[in-house]
Phi, psi and omega in degrees: 000317182296323178296317179297322178296320178296318180296322179296320179298318177298318182295322181292329178291322181280319182217092186305320182295314179294318178299320177296319180294319178297321178295322178298313181296323179297316180296321178297314180296319184288339181268357182293148183267149177281342178229137181126204184267106178249130180207164180288122172276088187298163178309134184309148181294172172220160183224135175278144185240077180296138179092343180285125180301144179282129178239156174298135181093352179292154168267134183222161167243155177268122182287148174293159179303151177296154179069014175241150178262007180295148183292328178088176182286118182267002178288156180258138180237153175253136180279116179272323186203148176242138180222151177083182181222163174059217181294343181267004181293134181237163179230136173272122185246153173230132182291137179263160175055048178220147181289323182254137183292137176221128182230154174198161179252128184228146176297136183299327181294347178259015181243154176222134179290141178236130175255120174272144185287354176272352182272154171286147175232155176231092192278157169220180179224140173245126177288134179241019176138164180208160171233120182245107184218011187232028178061231183264016180292156176300157178270138162284142180241135181239119187249122174273107184188158162303129190291336179297312181288326177293323175298319179297320179299323182290344176294337176276324185266332190224025180301122178071015184248351184281131179272322181217134169250125175241126177226144174234079188287169174306138184274359178056051185284347187101344173278174180279073184250359174201159184251153174214123183053047174066021180217138179291138182275121184268163179297331183279353182295120184294336183257022184302315183288318181288327174296319181294316179297318178299318179298311182294316185300317182301322182284323177298322181296325176284320179305322181299328179288337183272329183294144173289112186294340183276334182190096180200170184219140170245128181241130180225128176260149184197162175249194192289344185286333181227009187293328179294314180294319179296319179301316177294320180298319179295319179296323181281329181280329183232069183295340181275351186275154169263121190245130174232159179234135180246142174255126186233125179285116180246348180218084184304332179288333178086155175235123182298127175214114176055042175085355177244164178246107184280131181241346189237167168224184189237146179237114175271135179237119179248119180255133182243142176063231184269011184301140178210166178292130181250332186239194181226165180264307189265142174302133177094356179288154181302134176088355180265157179285143182291159176266121181281150181264142176293141187288331178292127179286133180247179177083188183297331180271007184274016180262152186303320184296337179289334180204079181306328180291352181257015175249101184203161182275142169252123191259121181258145173271180185290347178274356180086021178245156179286122181260324182211160170243118184284184180259155179299149174267150172297153183304327183281354181248153180233181182306327180291343180270002186255135175248112184285159172301149183300132178085002180242149184248117180281135177242132184248162177302147180299130179299155177290155179304330179276002178099353179282170178287139172267196177207163175279166181279341181225160180277168185305314183302318179294318181296320179298320179294318179297320180298318182296325182269004178079024184259019176233130183240136178249129176284200181285121182272136176227104184295321183296323182265003181057045180252117181223073182292125181236132180231158183211163174269130183285168178298325178295321180291323178296321176296322178295329174294320180294320184272358173093358179282340168246143184239132176271124179244059176085198184231157173273189186295341182259011178083012182273143179298144171252108189247133183231153171290140183298135178280142184285113177063027182080002179236145180284133178291140186282133175300147181278167186265004173239121182246127176225078184249138177303324184290347184265003179294122186287333181288309183288317189251011173241283183298310183291324176296320181295323179295331177284327184281314180234078184303141176081359181245129186250140175226130186288126169059052173290149177290153169298130179301322185282334175292317179291319177302316181296315184290326177292321179304328179305328189240355178234010183303324182257359179249089185287351177242027184295147172254120186245135181241135172230110184257012165235060196292325179060243184278349179097022182299322184295315177299318180299317180296321177297322177299319179294318179298319178299321181295328186284335182222021181058035180285165178237030179295150177229151182239136172254117184248130179240126176211153178265182179248036181294138175274142181305149186302319186283353178264345182304306184298318182297319180290321178295323179293342178268017177073025181255157176225159171304138184104331175292141182303320182284350172270308186298330182296343178266000179291160185303312184297310185284331187267330186241299190298306183298312179300323181294311182298317178299314180297318180300319182287314185278339184080010179236147178287175178297339179271002178084011179266151176299137176292131179281155173094175183235146164289150185238178173069233192309320183223108185258122178196162181295138179297335181291349176290332182070199182225148174276077185220161176240147178211144175227142183254135182229157169240132180288139176241165180241112185259165173263144179300330179293315179297323178295308184294338179259020176064018182268359179239019188301318184300332177272335177280333186308316179296330177292322177296315180298319180293322181296332180270004174117005179053048189221139175073202184287162180233138175281102188275330185228163178296124185294133181293329183278358179097348176199161176204149178237125174262195182295318187239358181204165177229160182226125178244120179247342178242108184294343176292342179259021186298324183295316178294321179297313180297321178297317179295322178299314182293329183270359182253131176273139176094359179288130183247326187228141173240116179265126182236120182272107179195150172262357184263102181299322183297313180291326175301312180296324179296320182290315186289338177293338181267001181261158178300151181293340182285348183270131174274115179273137179229126181271119176257144002256015184299317179299317179295309185294320179295323179304320186262004174282345179268141179279094182289127170068013184266000000 
């Protein structure tokens, strides 16, 4: 060992960068365990950055000629010099990682920037659109990026702040379902398993920095091909966590494998600190909220003639609340014969599928009594679409409240009762570790649901929306402002599930979704044969983020497809309502950028850093998009000071503003920074720019 240490010291004297890298690898090798999960930590991955301008000093690859399906030159080159302008701009290149120097001049349009994961990055964000449909609620954020670098960006905005991480990583099935070092991993690859483990481990190490160590949960789904390795990796990466594994039936029909029919996959749950189960999976379990019944009577007895007294108008006011309950109409009269009171909108029972009149489940007198006691719930009202979802507590449920088997825990914002199943002995019964729920079928409630939301667009193996909703409910049921992260976001199911949970209890939870814009493996050749390359608009539009994730999130919120039509069908199970109602939520879409530290420190990258400051303050309210002309500015949740001579006015504005959480102060003077923050309330987090930002990314996270 001592001889090896001497050789490393000599190497560092001759080539500091090489010596440091050799020392790092030596430490990794010497720390390996003789028992446990041992695997090759392959050379860190790299990611191509189509559309990123070529700069002097960049690492680049030379793209293959257009209209060819050839893989092209995979070697890395360094840009020494740039010459010319426009389409005639060229770059002088030098080959990297070679004993003999090799140089050549290449047109810039034939180059693509490459970021190696061993390099430092200085990230920014560019907004690519937003959906605002939730008033002042926090924004869900969807980031188009290689997830390793996006996770690094979150170490500045969310270090130690994430409540739940949910990931559904590539299952390493042997098909072309994930990339490593810019190449799809094939089943025949001898290092397939170790490459997969190296890829997952690097991301888990950064994820560990983001989780709240006092109370948080990491959830990871996997199937039988890698569950053993993933389990060991989780134990080694998170020795402080309490880890459980759940078996969940996702395909009741089964998939033939080696003479057996596989129906399930596995869910690993890692609990940190004081984290515990808060919710339940199955309807009717102890401690869960009861399911309210729709007021429209269904089935064979749901026709008007079976109970003429249950056909009457329910009158809504302009705010979407029930103002009055009308009287039954005679059988010979219909809704067109009724004149409502001025300013009120009459709502009638849903017509029968054959066109006949339906009826309500209770008569007017009963409904009036239910309204007085808070036993009637109204969903999201839409006057234009004539949607007035009404639910009520049945007589059996009211009796159960009287005998104590159902418990009332106050009222919601609209005065409606919050009713729960009684907890056994004052404690919630623990969910079991084998789940076989109809709602968790991935085909019906994953693939088929996605076809309704984004018709004509296919995504392989999306999770059941309700399965993700259920597992998240276990850990955020009582945390209405939880921050949830999914860094293998795919189609966006996690964000969609969080929206449903928020609707059920008026929550303000927010989801950060990270997905790249990779084009499916089988589409590469077809697009290249059409004279296209990554970065071209007609290539990028087929990527996962632009083609699937963003349209899904937008459609889920607005209730309309990409073509502007109302989404057909209904959400089911815990909360049943038309998909066309959408959600009262906000979302913004971003693409990760790569900045230079010089541009950052000289305020020349502020527009790309601005979203990170807004995210650090909670992704809520207005955002300071540009450097303030007056020297400072205060938004809803944070403030920015760039001229220290205006510090007094800035501090006064901070003190007079409710909801300010973070104060960003741009200065190189540590003494003046400390002077300013001493005059601010203790509840404000002071952040020194850009020193705090640059220092954060000078460390090699997860490498």
